[in-house]
FITORPA-202228 format. One record per residue (C-alpha): x negated, y negated, z; residue in three letters; residue number from 1. Coordinates in pm, whole numbers, plus 50000, padded with zeros to 5 digits. Example, Ala and Ser with C-alpha at 12.3 -4.5 7.8 and 13.67 -1.06 7.14 Angstrom:
<sites>
<site><x>48770</x><y>50450</y><z>50780</z><residuo>ALA</residuo><num>1</num></site>
<site><x>48633</x><y>50106</y><z>50714</z><residuo>SER</residuo><num>2</num></site>
</sites>
This chain:
<sites>
<site><x>50000</x><y>50000</y><z>50000</z><residuo>MET</residuo><num>1</num></site>
<site><x>49830</x><y>49685</y><z>49878</z><residuo>LYS</residuo><num>2</num></site>
<site><x>49968</x><y>49375</y><z>50047</z><residuo>LEU</residuo><num>3</num></site>
<site><x>49872</x><y>49020</y><z>49949</z><residuo>GLU</residuo><num>4</num></site>
<site><x>50016</x><y>48720</y><z>50134</z><residuo>ILE</residuo><num>5</num></site>
<site><x>49921</x><y>48367</y><z>50031</z><residuo>THR</residuo><num>6</num></site>
<site><x>50017</x><y>48038</y><z>50199</z><residuo>SER</residuo><num>7</num></site>
<site><x>50334</x><y>48184</y><z>50350</z><residuo>LEU</residuo><num>8</num></site>
<site><x>50543</x><y>47931</y><z>50542</z><residuo>THR</residuo><num>9</num></site>
<site><x>50882</x><y>47970</y><z>50707</z><residuo>LYS</residuo><num>10</num></site>
<site><x>51075</x><y>47715</y><z>50910</z><residuo>ARG</residuo><num>11</num></site>
<site><x>51398</x><y>47739</y><z>51105</z><residuo>PHE</residuo><num>12</num></site>
<site><x>51532</x><y>47387</y><z>51143</z><residuo>GLY</residuo><num>13</num></site>
<site><x>51251</x><y>47183</y><z>51290</z><residuo>GLY</residuo><num>14</num></site>
<site><x>51058</x><y>47487</y><z>51413</z><residuo>GLN</residuo><num>15</num></site>
<site><x>50777</x><y>47641</y><z>51209</z><residuo>THR</residuo><num>16</num></site>
<site><x>50779</x><y>48019</y><z>51252</z><residuo>ALA</residuo><num>17</num></site>
<site><x>50500</x><y>48090</y><z>51001</z><residuo>LEU</residuo><num>18</num></site>
<site><x>50244</x><y>47829</y><z>50905</z><residuo>ALA</residuo><num>19</num></site>
<site><x>50038</x><y>47874</y><z>50585</z><residuo>ASP</residuo><num>20</num></site>
<site><x>49984</x><y>48242</y><z>50659</z><residuo>LEU</residuo><num>21</num></site>
<site><x>49733</x><y>48451</y><z>50460</z><residuo>HIS</residuo><num>22</num></site>
<site><x>49674</x><y>48827</y><z>50464</z><residuo>LEU</residuo><num>23</num></site>
<site><x>49515</x><y>49089</y><z>50241</z><residuo>ALA</residuo><num>24</num></site>
<site><x>49556</x><y>49453</y><z>50340</z><residuo>SER</residuo><num>25</num></site>
<site><x>49545</x><y>49799</y><z>50185</z><residuo>GLU</residuo><num>26</num></site>
<site><x>49644</x><y>49981</y><z>50504</z><residuo>ALA</residuo><num>27</num></site>
<site><x>49889</x><y>50269</y><z>50500</z><residuo>LYS</residuo><num>28</num></site>
<site><x>49996</x><y>50171</y><z>50853</z><residuo>VAL</residuo><num>29</num></site>
<site><x>49971</x><y>49799</y><z>50928</z><residuo>LEU</residuo><num>30</num></site>
<site><x>50041</x><y>49694</y><z>51287</z><residuo>CYS</residuo><num>31</num></site>
<site><x>50134</x><y>49337</y><z>51380</z><residuo>LEU</residuo><num>32</num></site>
<site><x>50055</x><y>49244</y><z>51738</z><residuo>ILE</residuo><num>33</num></site>
<site><x>50043</x><y>48924</y><z>51937</z><residuo>GLY</residuo><num>34</num></site>
<site><x>50233</x><y>48718</y><z>52193</z><residuo>PRO</residuo><num>35</num></site>
<site><x>50611</x><y>48681</y><z>52179</z><residuo>SER</residuo><num>36</num></site>
<site><x>50716</x><y>48400</y><z>51950</z><residuo>GLY</residuo><num>37</num></site>
<site><x>50401</x><y>48433</y><z>51742</z><residuo>GLY</residuo><num>38</num></site>
<site><x>50584</x><y>48512</y><z>51419</z><residuo>GLY</residuo><num>39</num></site>
<site><x>50573</x><y>48893</y><z>51401</z><residuo>LYS</residuo><num>40</num></site>
<site><x>50947</x><y>48947</y><z>51356</z><residuo>SER</residuo><num>41</num></site>
<site><x>50978</x><y>48667</y><z>51102</z><residuo>THR</residuo><num>42</num></site>
<site><x>50692</x><y>48809</y><z>50897</z><residuo>LEU</residuo><num>43</num></site>
<site><x>50846</x><y>49157</y><z>50908</z><residuo>LEU</residuo><num>44</num></site>
<site><x>51183</x><y>49026</y><z>50795</z><residuo>ARG</residuo><num>45</num></site>
<site><x>51025</x><y>48841</y><z>50503</z><residuo>ILE</residuo><num>46</num></site>
<site><x>50821</x><y>49145</y><z>50399</z><residuo>LEU</residuo><num>47</num></site>
<site><x>51136</x><y>49356</y><z>50420</z><residuo>GLY</residuo><num>48</num></site>
<site><x>51335</x><y>49113</y><z>50205</z><residuo>GLY</residuo><num>49</num></site>
<site><x>51569</x><y>49013</y><z>50488</z><residuo>LEU</residuo><num>50</num></site>
<site><x>51447</x><y>48653</y><z>50499</z><residuo>GLU</residuo><num>51</num></site>
<site><x>51305</x><y>48430</y><z>50226</z><residuo>THR</residuo><num>52</num></site>
<site><x>51003</x><y>48207</y><z>50285</z><residuo>PRO</residuo><num>53</num></site>
<site><x>51008</x><y>47832</y><z>50232</z><residuo>ASP</residuo><num>54</num></site>
<site><x>50684</x><y>47854</y><z>50037</z><residuo>SER</residuo><num>55</num></site>
<site><x>50401</x><y>48094</y><z>49959</z><residuo>GLY</residuo><num>56</num></site>
<site><x>50372</x><y>48430</y><z>49786</z><residuo>LYS</residuo><num>57</num></site>
<site><x>50403</x><y>48795</y><z>49888</z><residuo>VAL</residuo><num>58</num></site>
<site><x>50280</x><y>49066</y><z>49650</z><residuo>ILE</residuo><num>59</num></site>
<site><x>50315</x><y>49436</y><z>49735</z><residuo>ILE</residuo><num>60</num></site>
<site><x>50140</x><y>49691</y><z>49514</z><residuo>ASP</residuo><num>61</num></site>
<site><x>50107</x><y>49430</y><z>49241</z><residuo>GLY</residuo><num>62</num></site>
<site><x>50474</x><y>49327</y><z>49247</z><residuo>GLU</residuo><num>63</num></site>
<site><x>50590</x><y>48990</y><z>49387</z><residuo>PRO</residuo><num>64</num></site>
<site><x>50883</x><y>48998</y><z>49624</z><residuo>LEU</residuo><num>65</num></site>
<site><x>51203</x><y>48931</y><z>49426</z><residuo>PRO</residuo><num>66</num></site>
<site><x>51322</x><y>48574</y><z>49420</z><residuo>ALA</residuo><num>67</num></site>
<site><x>51693</x><y>48643</y><z>49359</z><residuo>THR</residuo><num>68</num></site>
<site><x>51949</x><y>48790</y><z>49598</z><residuo>GLU</residuo><num>69</num></site>
<site><x>52022</x><y>49067</y><z>49351</z><residuo>ARG</residuo><num>70</num></site>
<site><x>51654</x><y>49151</y><z>49327</z><residuo>GLY</residuo><num>71</num></site>
<site><x>51614</x><y>49143</y><z>49705</z><residuo>LEU</residuo><num>72</num></site>
<site><x>51912</x><y>49378</y><z>49749</z><residuo>LEU</residuo><num>73</num></site>
<site><x>51751</x><y>49630</y><z>49515</z><residuo>SER</residuo><num>74</num></site>
<site><x>51420</x><y>49589</y><z>49698</z><residuo>TYR</residuo><num>75</num></site>
<site><x>51579</x><y>49640</y><z>50040</z><residuo>ARG</residuo><num>76</num></site>
<site><x>51744</x><y>49961</y><z>49924</z><residuo>ARG</residuo><num>77</num></site>
<site><x>51402</x><y>50108</y><z>49846</z><residuo>LYS</residuo><num>78</num></site>
<site><x>51278</x><y>50053</y><z>50201</z><residuo>ASN</residuo><num>79</num></site>
<site><x>51373</x><y>50152</y><z>50555</z><residuo>GLY</residuo><num>80</num></site>
<site><x>51427</x><y>49941</y><z>50866</z><residuo>PHE</residuo><num>81</num></site>
<site><x>51425</x><y>50004</y><z>51239</z><residuo>LEU</residuo><num>82</num></site>
<site><x>51468</x><y>49718</y><z>51484</z><residuo>PHE</residuo><num>83</num></site>
<site><x>51474</x><y>49650</y><z>51857</z><residuo>GLN</residuo><num>84</num></site>
<site><x>51851</x><y>49693</y><z>51860</z><residuo>GLN</residuo><num>85</num></site>
<site><x>51975</x><y>50026</y><z>51735</z><residuo>PHE</residuo><num>86</num></site>
<site><x>52219</x><y>49861</y><z>51488</z><residuo>ASN</residuo><num>87</num></site>
<site><x>52438</x><y>50171</y><z>51462</z><residuo>LEU</residuo><num>88</num></site>
<site><x>52804</x><y>50142</y><z>51361</z><residuo>PHE</residuo><num>89</num></site>
<site><x>52981</x><y>50196</y><z>51697</z><residuo>PRO</residuo><num>90</num></site>
<site><x>53296</x><y>50345</y><z>51542</z><residuo>HIS</residuo><num>91</num></site>
<site><x>53109</x><y>50607</y><z>51336</z><residuo>LEU</residuo><num>92</num></site>
<site><x>52954</x><y>50934</y><z>51447</z><residuo>THR</residuo><num>93</num></site>
<site><x>52581</x><y>50992</y><z>51421</z><residuo>ALA</residuo><num>94</num></site>
<site><x>52637</x><y>51187</y><z>51100</z><residuo>LEU</residuo><num>95</num></site>
<site><x>52860</x><y>50916</y><z>50952</z><residuo>GLU</residuo><num>96</num></site>
<site><x>52600</x><y>50650</y><z>51038</z><residuo>ASN</residuo><num>97</num></site>
<site><x>52371</x><y>50829</y><z>50794</z><residuo>LEU</residuo><num>98</num></site>
<site><x>52616</x><y>50937</y><z>50525</z><residuo>THR</residuo><num>99</num></site>
<site><x>52773</x><y>50592</y><z>50481</z><residuo>LEU</residuo><num>100</num></site>
<site><x>52456</x><y>50412</y><z>50358</z><residuo>PRO</residuo><num>101</num></site>
<site><x>52349</x><y>50716</y><z>50158</z><residuo>LEU</residuo><num>102</num></site>
<site><x>52677</x><y>50700</y><z>49966</z><residuo>GLU</residuo><num>103</num></site>
<site><x>52735</x><y>50324</y><z>49948</z><residuo>LYS</residuo><num>104</num></site>
<site><x>52379</x><y>50190</y><z>49917</z><residuo>ALA</residuo><num>105</num></site>
<site><x>52197</x><y>50479</y><z>49752</z><residuo>HIS</residuo><num>106</num></site>
<site><x>52467</x><y>50627</y><z>49530</z><residuo>GLY</residuo><num>107</num></site>
<site><x>52465</x><y>50980</y><z>49670</z><residuo>ARG</residuo><num>108</num></site>
<site><x>52771</x><y>51200</y><z>49634</z><residuo>THR</residuo><num>109</num></site>
<site><x>52953</x><y>51282</y><z>49961</z><residuo>PRO</residuo><num>110</num></site>
<site><x>52819</x><y>51638</y><z>49949</z><residuo>ALA</residuo><num>111</num></site>
<site><x>52461</x><y>51528</y><z>49885</z><residuo>ASP</residuo><num>112</num></site>
<site><x>52484</x><y>51256</y><z>50150</z><residuo>ALA</residuo><num>113</num></site>
<site><x>52606</x><y>51504</y><z>50410</z><residuo>ARG</residuo><num>114</num></site>
<site><x>52330</x><y>51755</y><z>50328</z><residuo>ALA</residuo><num>115</num></site>
<site><x>52059</x><y>51487</y><z>50346</z><residuo>ILE</residuo><num>116</num></site>
<site><x>52204</x><y>51340</y><z>50667</z><residuo>ALA</residuo><num>117</num></site>
<site><x>52228</x><y>51678</y><z>50839</z><residuo>GLU</residuo><num>118</num></site>
<site><x>51868</x><y>51760</y><z>50744</z><residuo>ALA</residuo><num>119</num></site>
<site><x>51744</x><y>51423</y><z>50870</z><residuo>SER</residuo><num>120</num></site>
<site><x>51930</x><y>51453</y><z>51200</z><residuo>LEU</residuo><num>121</num></site>
<site><x>51798</x><y>51806</y><z>51248</z><residuo>ALA</residuo><num>122</num></site>
<site><x>51444</x><y>51688</y><z>51186</z><residuo>ARG</residuo><num>123</num></site>
<site><x>51475</x><y>51440</y><z>51473</z><residuo>PHE</residuo><num>124</num></site>
<site><x>51632</x><y>51695</y><z>51707</z><residuo>GLY</residuo><num>125</num></site>
<site><x>51985</x><y>51558</y><z>51676</z><residuo>LEU</residuo><num>126</num></site>
<site><x>52176</x><y>51838</y><z>51502</z><residuo>ALA</residuo><num>127</num></site>
<site><x>52380</x><y>51911</y><z>51816</z><residuo>ALA</residuo><num>128</num></site>
<site><x>52477</x><y>51543</y><z>51847</z><residuo>HIS</residuo><num>129</num></site>
<site><x>52590</x><y>51474</y><z>51490</z><residuo>SER</residuo><num>130</num></site>
<site><x>52957</x><y>51451</y><z>51593</z><residuo>HIS</residuo><num>131</num></site>
<site><x>52899</x><y>51199</y><z>51872</z><residuo>LYS</residuo><num>132</num></site>
<site><x>52962</x><y>50826</y><z>51867</z><residuo>LEU</residuo><num>133</num></site>
<site><x>52668</x><y>50597</y><z>51959</z><residuo>PRO</residuo><num>134</num></site>
<site><x>52823</x><y>50525</y><z>52300</z><residuo>ALA</residuo><num>135</num></site>
<site><x>52803</x><y>50897</y><z>52379</z><residuo>GLN</residuo><num>136</num></site>
<site><x>52427</x><y>50905</y><z>52313</z><residuo>LEU</residuo><num>137</num></site>
<site><x>52135</x><y>50798</y><z>52530</z><residuo>SER</residuo><num>138</num></site>
<site><x>51920</x><y>50504</y><z>52424</z><residuo>GLY</residuo><num>139</num></site>
<site><x>51649</x><y>50734</y><z>52297</z><residuo>GLY</residuo><num>140</num></site>
<site><x>51900</x><y>50939</y><z>52101</z><residuo>GLN</residuo><num>141</num></site>
<site><x>52051</x><y>50626</y><z>51948</z><residuo>GLN</residuo><num>142</num></site>
<site><x>51708</x><y>50507</y><z>51835</z><residuo>GLN</residuo><num>143</num></site>
<site><x>51633</x><y>50850</y><z>51688</z><residuo>ARG</residuo><num>144</num></site>
<site><x>51961</x><y>50832</y><z>51493</z><residuo>VAL</residuo><num>145</num></site>
<site><x>51857</x><y>50489</y><z>51368</z><residuo>ALA</residuo><num>146</num></site>
<site><x>51518</x><y>50629</y><z>51267</z><residuo>MET</residuo><num>147</num></site>
<site><x>51679</x><y>50928</y><z>51094</z><residuo>ALA</residuo><num>148</num></site>
<site><x>51895</x><y>50683</y><z>50900</z><residuo>ARG</residuo><num>149</num></site>
<site><x>51595</x><y>50467</y><z>50810</z><residuo>ALA</residuo><num>150</num></site>
<site><x>51398</x><y>50754</y><z>50656</z><residuo>VAL</residuo><num>151</num></site>
<site><x>51680</x><y>50971</y><z>50515</z><residuo>ALA</residuo><num>152</num></site>
<site><x>51647</x><y>50818</y><z>50167</z><residuo>HIS</residuo><num>153</num></site>
<site><x>51264</x><y>50850</y><z>50168</z><residuo>GLN</residuo><num>154</num></site>
<site><x>51179</x><y>50479</y><z>50183</z><residuo>PRO</residuo><num>155</num></site>
<site><x>50886</x><y>50326</y><z>50002</z><residuo>ARG</residuo><num>156</num></site>
<site><x>50793</x><y>50127</y><z>50316</z><residuo>ILE</residuo><num>157</num></site>
<site><x>50929</x><y>50168</y><z>50668</z><residuo>LEU</residuo><num>158</num></site>
<site><x>50956</x><y>49839</y><z>50860</z><residuo>PHE</residuo><num>159</num></site>
<site><x>50966</x><y>49871</y><z>51240</z><residuo>LEU</residuo><num>160</num></site>
<site><x>51023</x><y>49570</y><z>51466</z><residuo>ASP</residuo><num>161</num></site>
<site><x>50948</x><y>49654</y><z>51830</z><residuo>GLU</residuo><num>162</num></site>
<site><x>51134</x><y>49986</y><z>51795</z><residuo>PRO</residuo><num>163</num></site>
<site><x>51079</x><y>50088</y><z>52159</z><residuo>THR</residuo><num>164</num></site>
<site><x>51144</x><y>49760</y><z>52341</z><residuo>SER</residuo><num>165</num></site>
<site><x>51491</x><y>49869</y><z>52458</z><residuo>ALA</residuo><num>166</num></site>
<site><x>51380</x><y>50214</y><z>52579</z><residuo>LEU</residuo><num>167</num></site>
<site><x>51254</x><y>50351</y><z>52911</z><residuo>ASP</residuo><num>168</num></site>
<site><x>50897</x><y>50492</y><z>52925</z><residuo>PRO</residuo><num>169</num></site>
<site><x>50998</x><y>50853</y><z>52858</z><residuo>GLU</residuo><num>170</num></site>
<site><x>51209</x><y>50763</y><z>52556</z><residuo>MET</residuo><num>171</num></site>
<site><x>50939</x><y>50522</y><z>52435</z><residuo>THR</residuo><num>172</num></site>
<site><x>50689</x><y>50806</y><z>52418</z><residuo>GLY</residuo><num>173</num></site>
<site><x>50937</x><y>51026</y><z>52235</z><residuo>GLU</residuo><num>174</num></site>
<site><x>51008</x><y>50766</y><z>51965</z><residuo>VAL</residuo><num>175</num></site>
<site><x>50639</x><y>50674</y><z>51927</z><residuo>LEU</residuo><num>176</num></site>
<site><x>50556</x><y>51042</y><z>51873</z><residuo>ASP</residuo><num>177</num></site>
<site><x>50809</x><y>51052</y><z>51590</z><residuo>LEU</residuo><num>178</num></site>
<site><x>50663</x><y>50739</y><z>51429</z><residuo>ILE</residuo><num>179</num></site>
<site><x>50315</x><y>50885</y><z>51453</z><residuo>ARG</residuo><num>180</num></site>
<site><x>50439</x><y>51203</y><z>51287</z><residuo>GLU</residuo><num>181</num></site>
<site><x>50580</x><y>51000</y><z>50998</z><residuo>LEU</residuo><num>182</num></site>
<site><x>50250</x><y>50815</y><z>50962</z><residuo>ALA</residuo><num>183</num></site>
<site><x>50056</x><y>51140</y><z>50954</z><residuo>GLU</residuo><num>184</num></site>
<site><x>50287</x><y>51264</y><z>50678</z><residuo>GLU</residuo><num>185</num></site>
<site><x>50189</x><y>50965</y><z>50465</z><residuo>GLY</residuo><num>186</num></site>
<site><x>50480</x><y>50727</y><z>50521</z><residuo>GLN</residuo><num>187</num></site>
<site><x>50377</x><y>50366</y><z>50457</z><residuo>HIS</residuo><num>188</num></site>
<site><x>50464</x><y>50164</y><z>50768</z><residuo>ILE</residuo><num>189</num></site>
<site><x>50451</x><y>49800</y><z>50872</z><residuo>ILE</residuo><num>190</num></site>
<site><x>50542</x><y>49754</y><z>51237</z><residuo>LEU</residuo><num>191</num></site>
<site><x>50523</x><y>49519</y><z>51530</z><residuo>SER</residuo><num>192</num></site>
<site><x>50474</x><y>49658</y><z>51879</z><residuo>THR</residuo><num>193</num></site>
<site><x>50364</x><y>49573</y><z>52232</z><residuo>HIS</residuo><num>194</num></site>
<site><x>50239</x><y>49930</y><z>52278</z><residuo>GLU</residuo><num>195</num></site>
<site><x>49865</x><y>49869</y><z>52245</z><residuo>MET</residuo><num>196</num></site>
<site><x>49760</x><y>50231</y><z>52292</z><residuo>GLY</residuo><num>197</num></site>
<site><x>49993</x><y>50336</y><z>52015</z><residuo>PHE</residuo><num>198</num></site>
<site><x>49868</x><y>50062</y><z>51783</z><residuo>ALA</residuo><num>199</num></site>
<site><x>49510</x><y>50168</y><z>51847</z><residuo>ASN</residuo><num>200</num></site>
<site><x>49587</x><y>50533</y><z>51777</z><residuo>ALA</residuo><num>201</num></site>
<site><x>49814</x><y>50507</y><z>51473</z><residuo>VAL</residuo><num>202</num></site>
<site><x>49737</x><y>50189</y><z>51276</z><residuo>ALA</residuo><num>203</num></site>
<site><x>49486</x><y>50169</y><z>50993</z><residuo>ASP</residuo><num>204</num></site>
<site><x>49473</x><y>49793</y><z>51032</z><residuo>SER</residuo><num>205</num></site>
<site><x>49564</x><y>49540</y><z>51300</z><residuo>ILE</residuo><num>206</num></site>
<site><x>49687</x><y>49188</y><z>51222</z><residuo>ALA</residuo><num>207</num></site>
<site><x>49688</x><y>48962</y><z>51527</z><residuo>PHE</residuo><num>208</num></site>
<site><x>49942</x><y>48679</y><z>51506</z><residuo>LEU</residuo><num>209</num></site>
<site><x>49974</x><y>48375</y><z>51729</z><residuo>ALA</residuo><num>210</num></site>
<site><x>50159</x><y>48047</y><z>51679</z><residuo>GLU</residuo><num>211</num></site>
<site><x>50282</x><y>48143</y><z>51336</z><residuo>GLY</residuo><num>212</num></site>
<site><x>49950</x><y>48236</y><z>51181</z><residuo>ARG</residuo><num>213</num></site>
<site><x>49732</x><y>48543</y><z>51144</z><residuo>ILE</residuo><num>214</num></site>
<site><x>49432</x><y>48475</y><z>51361</z><residuo>VAL</residuo><num>215</num></site>
<site><x>49235</x><y>48789</y><z>51272</z><residuo>GLU</residuo><num>216</num></site>
<site><x>49266</x><y>49125</y><z>51101</z><residuo>THR</residuo><num>217</num></site>
<site><x>49047</x><y>49429</y><z>51155</z><residuo>SER</residuo><num>218</num></site>
<site><x>49046</x><y>49802</y><z>51212</z><residuo>GLU</residuo><num>219</num></site>
<site><x>49192</x><y>49901</y><z>51551</z><residuo>PRO</residuo><num>220</num></site>
<site><x>48859</x><y>50008</y><z>51703</z><residuo>ALA</residuo><num>221</num></site>
<site><x>48702</x><y>49673</y><z>51618</z><residuo>ALA</residuo><num>222</num></site>
<site><x>48993</x><y>49464</y><z>51746</z><residuo>PHE</residuo><num>223</num></site>
<site><x>49046</x><y>49652</y><z>52070</z><residuo>PHE</residuo><num>224</num></site>
<site><x>48672</x><y>49686</y><z>52126</z><residuo>GLY</residuo><num>225</num></site>
<site><x>48571</x><y>49328</y><z>52061</z><residuo>ALA</residuo><num>226</num></site>
<site><x>48826</x><y>49085</y><z>51913</z><residuo>PRO</residuo><num>227</num></site>
<site><x>48663</x><y>48814</y><z>51704</z><residuo>SER</residuo><num>228</num></site>
<site><x>48882</x><y>48525</y><z>51820</z><residuo>SER</residuo><num>229</num></site>
<site><x>48930</x><y>48356</y><z>52159</z><residuo>PRO</residuo><num>230</num></site>
<site><x>49306</x><y>48399</y><z>52115</z><residuo>GLU</residuo><num>231</num></site>
<site><x>49264</x><y>48773</y><z>52063</z><residuo>GLY</residuo><num>232</num></site>
<site><x>49042</x><y>48800</y><z>52370</z><residuo>GLU</residuo><num>233</num></site>
<site><x>49296</x><y>48616</y><z>52587</z><residuo>ARG</residuo><num>234</num></site>
<site><x>49582</x><y>48827</y><z>52456</z><residuo>PHE</residuo><num>235</num></site>
<site><x>49406</x><y>49158</y><z>52525</z><residuo>LEU</residuo><num>236</num></site>
<site><x>49290</x><y>49043</y><z>52867</z><residuo>SER</residuo><num>237</num></site>
<site><x>49656</x><y>48990</y><z>52963</z><residuo>ARG</residuo><num>238</num></site>
<site><x>49821</x><y>49293</y><z>52807</z><residuo>VAL</residuo><num>239</num></site>
<site><x>49543</x><y>49539</y><z>52901</z><residuo>MET</residuo><num>240</num></site>
<site><x>49496</x><y>49407</y><z>53256</z><residuo>LYS</residuo><num>241</num></site>
<site><x>49700</x><y>49685</y><z>53417</z><residuo>TYR</residuo><num>242</num></site>
</sites>
């Protein structure tokens, strides 16, 4: 996955979320880390086609991000998304949460959608829960359903925005193990996380963001061993203190 970002800027009202951001990466798993409010979620949403920048360019594998809503819709359908909130349809069962987008967004027949959904739920240990509504599932189970939905159509890129922030420690480990398994299988992933040990173990490249800009990028061992910026040093000294 070759990613090229040039002079990317995004504002919300009078607030600048991303300020003249630049990045070049060929990582299979790119991890965005940094303090809250630093721009990680905004960058992920732009890369996923969910937000449009005010200026700048994003090129992925030689193709610029589409500029039209129709083009962005087609682009989004090729990718997968998993966010802090589970974003499941509360009135649909786990199985229906997968079959609906497979049919409506990806053009699968009802029979094909059901077969794909059942296989995806089984892969994430959810076969026995396919008939349950989200409210009948634990937080970890809900996030696994959301992950099964995100990868059921074999996405080109999987975008993950703090996917474990709403989970307790046991469920966090369970979901991180599943993400690591996907990475080891070759899934291209761009994610943000506060789980530094996970980022160090799974990412091919780390991009450290603060105040709407990418301060430094490096391999995990280099960043966690000796960050090259004062901002990176301060950040690690806080999050790794305990």
